[in-house]
N, C-alpha and C positions, 0 to 999 in steps of 0.2 A: 402947314404945307404949299408951296408957292406954286401955283397953276401954270404960269406960262415962264420959262428959262431963258435968261438971255446969254446963256455958255454959249461961245462960237459950236463945240462939237456937238451940243445937241441941236442946233438951230434956231433963230427966234421965231419965236411963234409955236412951237410944237407944245402940247398940252398933254401929251400921253407916252409912254415909253416900254419898249419891251424889254424885259429883265430874262437874260438866257443863261441858265446854269448849264454846264458841260462836267459829266465825267463818267469814267468809263462805266461804272456800275453805281448801284446804291446801296448794297449789302450793308450791312451793319459794321461799324469803324468809325475812325475819327473825323475822316472827312463827312462822312454822312451828317454826323454830330454836329461838325464846324456848317454845315447847309442848314440843318436844321433848327439850332440855335440862331444862326444869323440873319437867314433869307428874311423873317418874318419885319427884322430891324431894318433890313436894305432898303424895304418897301417902304416902312413909314416914314423912314428920313429921307427917301428919294427928292432930288430936285422938283423934279414932276411926277404926275400922276403915273401911276404903273397900270397900263393897259391890259398887262397878262405878264406871267412867270412861265416860262418853258422849262423841264425838265428834260433834257436832251441826254442820252445815253446807249450803251450797249446791251442794258438790260433793263425792264419796266422797273419802278420802283414796287415795292410790297405793298399791299392795298391798304392795310390800315394806317402803316407808317405814311402813305399819301394822302390819307384820309382826314388824317390828323395835322398835316401840313396844309390843307385845304382849308380847314377849319379855322387856323389860326391866321390864315393870309386873308379871308374873306371879306369883303365881297370883291378882292382880285383874284381872278381864275387860275388856276395852275391846268397847264396844259404838259403831256409828255410828248416825246418824240425817239422812239427806240429803234436803232437799228445796230444790228449784231456787227455791221463794221467799225461803231466805234469802241468797242469793247477791247479785251487783251488779243495784239495780234496774235500771240502765241496760241489762241483758241479760234483762230479763224482759219479756214482751209482753203481760201480762195488764192489764187496766183496772183501775184504783188501787182503785175500790169494793170489787171482787172480792178483789184482792190483799190489801187491809186485813183482809177478812172470813177470806180463807182463811188468814191469819197469826195471828189470832187465835183460831181454831180449831183450829190448829196447836200453839200453845204450850198451850191448855187440856188438848189428847188427849195431848201430850207428857208435861206434870206429873203429870196423872191415870194415866198408865201406871204410874208409878214405884214401885215396890214402897216400904211404909211405911219411915218415915226421913227425918234431915234433907237438903236437898240444897243445894249449893253451886255457884254458877254462875259460871265465869269466863270473861267476854267481852271476846272482842279486837277492837280498833279498830273500834268503833263509831262514834266522835266522827270518821273516816275520813269518814263520808257517803255510804257508797255503796248502805246502804240505809236509809234512815231510817224507813219503816213497819215494817221487821224490828224496828229498834231498840226502837221507841215500843211494839210489843205485846211485847216481850222485858219490857222494864221494868216495863209496867202486869202482866203476868202474876206476876213477881217478886213486886212490890208486895202485891199483892193476896192471895198465898199465903205472904205471909211468907218468900221464899226470899232467902238472902242472895245478892248479887250484886256480881261485882268487874268492874267496868268498868276493861280495862286498858286505856291510853291509849297508843298508838305514834306516832300520828301526828293530824291536824287536818284536817276538810275545807277549812277558811281558809287552810290553808297552802300555798297556789298552785294550790289546786283547785276555782275559781271557780266551774267550770261545774256544781259540785254544787249552788249556787245556785237555778239555774232548775230543775234538776232536783228540789229540793224542792218550787219552786213548783207544779211541774206534778203533784209527788205528794199537792197541796193542804196544803203547810203554810206557812201565810198569813203569817207574819214571822218577824223574827231572833230575837224573843222565844221564841217557840214553838219555834224548832231549838235552843236554849239551854237549855229545859227536859228535853230528849229526852236531848242529849249529856253534859249537866251535871246530868243527873238529882238533883234536890235531895230526894231520898226519904232515908227511915230506913234501909230496908234495902240502900243501894245504898253501895258502896267505890271510891274510886276509885284507881288504882294509874297514876302517871306514871313515865316512865322518864328524866326530867331534870328537876332542882331548879327548872329555871324554872316548869315548868308546875304542880307541888307548891306553891310560890309564890303561886301564882296563885289556886288553890283553898282552901287551910289559911286562911284569915282567915273564912270560912264555916263549910267543913266539918271544921276541927279534925282530930281523931283520925282521922276518915272518909278523910283524904287520905294516899297514902304513895309517899314518892320511892322505885322499885322498880327499881335499874338492872338491866340485862339479866343473866342468870346468866353466869357464865363459869369452869368449873373451872379448879383450877391447873394449870400447863402440864406434860406431860410428853414428853419427847423424842419425834418424829415416828421409828416403826420406821425403820430405814436401807432394809432392802426395799420401803417405802410410798414412799419416796423416790426410789429409785432406779428404781421404775416410774414415778413421774411424770416422770423425766427421761427416761427412755426414750420414752414417749409424748409428750413434748414435740418431741422430735429425730424423730420420725415424721411430727408434722404439719409440711403445708407452710408455713403462715406462719411458724413459729418454727423450723423446719429450721436448724440450724447457728448460730441468734442466740442469745444472754443473753436471758432473759424477764424483761419488767417487767410486775406484775398490777396492776388495779384490781377487788378481788373485789366485787362489783356487777352491779345489771342496769341496762339498758338505758333509763334516766331522766335527764330534762332537769337536775333537779337534781344529778346528779352530774358534771355540768360536764365531760364527757370530753376536748371538745376542747383542755383544759386540759392534762391526762394526756399527751394526745397531743403536745403542744406541749413539755411538760418533758421527754418522752421524748426526743427529736429533738434538743432542746437537752442535755440532761446525758448521754445514752447514745446517741448517733446509729446504736449498731451494734445497739441493741435491738430486740425486738419486743413493743409493746404489747398484751397481752391483757385481754381484759373477761371475765368468768364469766358471767353470766346473760344472760337475754334480755328481749326486752319483755313485759310483762305487763297492758298495759292499753292499749287504742285511743288514747289521748291521747297516748301517747308515738310513735304509728308514725311520726310525720311526723318529729321529732326524729330516732329511729332510721334511719329511710332517708335522709334529707340526709347523716346522718353517714357512712353505708355506701357512698352515691353517691359522696364525696369521696374516701374511701378506696380503692374500688375504682378513680377516676379517675387519683390522684395516685401509687398503686401505694405508698402507704404501709406498713411494715410493722405492721401492727396486724389483730389479729383479735380482731372482736366477737364476745361472745356464746359464748365456747370451749366451756363446760361443756353448753349448750344444743344445739351443733350437734357436739361432737365424740363423739357414740353411745354407746354401752352401755358402753364400755371408757373412758371419760374415769376419771380418777382423781378421789379425794375433794378436796374445795376445799381443806382444808388440805395435802392432800401437793402439791395444785399451788403454795400459795402458798409451802411451804417448800421446793419446787424452783426458785422465781424468784430471780433476783438481787434484787430490789426490789420493796416494796409501793407503789403510789399511792393517794392519796384527796384527789380534788379538789371533794368536793362542796361547794355552796352552802348547803346546808340539810341538818341530820341529828336526827333524835329522840335517837339514844345514840351514834352513831359505833361499831358493832361491828367495823367494819376495824381502828381503831386498835387495839384490843385482842388483836383476831385476828394482825396483824403482830407483836405482842409473844409471844403464844401460840406462836407458829411460830419466833420468833427470825429475823426476815427484817428489813433496814432498812427504815423506813418515812419516805417524804417526803410532807407532806399539809399542806392547808389548815386554819390553825387556827380551825376554826367556832366562835363565839362564846360560844353557850350550851352546847356539849358540853366543851370541853376544860377550862375551869373544874371541870367535873363531874369529868371524869378525873383532872385534879391531885388534888381530892379525894380520890380513891381511892388515889392514890401516885404516879399513873403519870406520867414524864418522857419527852417525846418531842424527841431533840435535831434533827429535821430537820422542825421544823414554819415556815410561813411563814404571814403575813398576806394577801397578794396577787402577784400576780403583773403590774407595773408597765410600761405600755407606752406609750412615747411618742405623743403623737397624730400626729406627724408622720410616722411609721411606716408609716401606712395613710389612707385616705381618711376621715377622721374627719367630713369635713361631710357625706358619705354615710351613713356610721353614724348620725349625729345626726337626718338626717330619718327612717332606719329605725326607729329609737326612738322617734321622735314619733308615727309612724305606729301603732306597735303598743303604745304606752303608751295613746293614743285608743281602741284596740280590747282592750287589756285591762281599762280603767275602767269601759267600758261592762257588763262582767260583773258588776260589784261590785253589791252592794246599793245601795238610793238613797243612804243616810245618809253611806255610805262616799265615794261619788261624789262628794258635795258638801263633803266634808272639806279645809279649809285645810292639811292637812299632808300630803295626797296630791302631795307635788313632788318628783319624781327629782332627782339630782343635778345634771342638768344645767339646770335650772330657775335654780340658784344659781350655777353654774360654765359656760357655754356653750360657754367658748373655755376648757380645761384643757389643760396642758403635757403631764399624764399621766394615764392612765386606768388602772385596775384590768383584765386582761385577763377577769374573772369578770363584768365589769359591760358586754360589749358583746354585743350580738346573736349568734347561732349564725353568722349571716351573716359578722359583722364579725372573730368567731374566725377563720373560715376563710377569709376573706382575710388574716389574718396567716399562718396555716399554711401557704399555699399558696405564699408567698415560700421561697424556699432559705433552710435552718435557719440557715446561718451569716450572711446576712444580717440576718434578723431578731434571730439573738441579738447580731450586733454592736451592733444599734442599742437594745436593751432591756437587755443586760449589765448596763452602767452602774448602773442603777436596781434592779438585783436582785444588791448584792454577795453574799447567803446562796447564791443560785446558783451563783454562780461559784466559792465553796468546796466546795459539793456536787459541782459538773462534776468537779474534781479531784479528789475523795474516789471517785465513781464510777470513772472511768478507772483511779483504783488499788486499787478493790477494797475501800475503807476507809469507806463509809458505815456509820453506827453503827447497833446496835440500840435498844430500848427493854426495859430488864431489868423483870421482873414483880416488881412490889413486895408484899413479905409481906403489907401492911396491904390489899390489895385483896381478899383472902379473907374479911374481915369482912365484906365487901358482896356478894363474887359467887361465891362457893363456893357449890354446890348445896344444900348444907345451910343457910345464912346466909339465901339467897333463898327458902326454904324457909318459916323461922322468921319472918321477916320479911313474908311473905304471910299468913301463919294468924296472925299479931299483928293485920295490919290486918282481916281478915275479924273477928276477936274483939272489935275496938272496940266501944266504944260509940256507938250509932247515935242521931241524932236528924232530924225534919223541919227542912230548912233553907227559908228564906224564899225565895220563888222568884225575888225578883230580884238574889239572890246569883247566882245561875247566869247573869242576862242581864251582870253584872258582871263575874264571870271570864272570860265569853267577849268581851267587848269588851275586856279588859285584854291577852288574850292574842291579839286581832285586832291590836292596836295593835303588838303586837310583833313581829308576823308581816308587819305590812305595812311596816315599817321595813327588816326584811331586803328584802321584795319589791322596794321602790324603787332598791335598790341592781342589782339583777339581773333585766336583761331576759329572760332564759332562762324565768323563771319568769311570762311575761307572757303568754305565746301558746302554743300547740301546736307550731306551727313558726314558727321566726324566722330 
């Protein structure tokens, strides 16, 4: 590692650097996983020695997680800087003017308090829009001080989180153009890291080298210790929902976009003896109605399903990888993913994966060398198998409620036409294109009846049912070429290359164009999936 860096943005002669991580919180989830995997690699491969790492956020990290991270980064010290104003705006009760002033003062004091030396800020998911005031003040402070800022985009506010729009308006953000100037920050010191190529391609025409496709890191797999696997199996056998049953697992939080009713349906069809288990809990009030409806149906019909197993399983619950390794199969039924970590995790633990081929994720994974033998486009359902006319009335009502959440220019868009406008009387529909009420209507039928009605339209599921019964579902091998993109060393090299890229101020209208381009692609997905239209459907 070089001790002196001659890069202009670092300043000739500096030997130490501050690396600042910014996130709303450090709760378990995909962003925290990227931080814990990537941070040590970034420190090891930094162009100069790191004098400190600082985790800034609206909540203090959990003690055990933080101590584990400190041990990994030693001797580089990790400090935390916690202020509620950096958390979700919806959870802060301060008046907007007072909050804006507080944030401006906070970032000024924060940067002024650092010891002399260059600073790089790694800010996660500001584009999710959970605190646009914090994002704006952070970007402004970095721009004024010449601090290099990496905006790491995992999700976007317009990816089915339209309640953010009203939140922006209440926060005094007057227009969509102003929103784009924050989250797409067209400034010289800003770098944009995206986790999928679709987003990178939308930004590159204007930002050029200031944009990098940065797939989430995933070290080369090593076999799970037999002792951990055995402990996970014993733990599962002691739990009431899974006792005596094979386990199929969906490694995810309780989110609408995870389309969990489809995972329940597939388990009931393909492996009726199995218990379906999901790992994470609800992490947002926006998802509580969905989770409650699903849990009520599971309890009422006594389905062998255990939601949020790791969130409710106590301190003795196994590591998520051990739990996946102890399961018979992994499911991923999402309608929307940014990167699709669960695809890779299934390969990592060498378990069979049955998954929807999420359109802008699977091509990226193919580019990384992965091949998944049990991918499906949709689960097809004949409309004669349930009350389609009732479902259509429900969809029309929900669509109007959802449309009213959109910014005005989108509400008037002629492209805002769901599938049933073109085909009001289809013979077949995708299960993922139903409301949760419609999905539960099919799920409450005896599985042998719904399977008999749907099997002729889903021949790949018929094959997988036979393989599941025989224990011959196929695994996805880990490709050697994936290391070129996903190893921790490769991740760090690509990250620092992005940081070092020559910067320029981008025309403000480029931010508007990029936002509209991604908005259009997002709406195309939204029109197919009523699960994304409302908090409860």
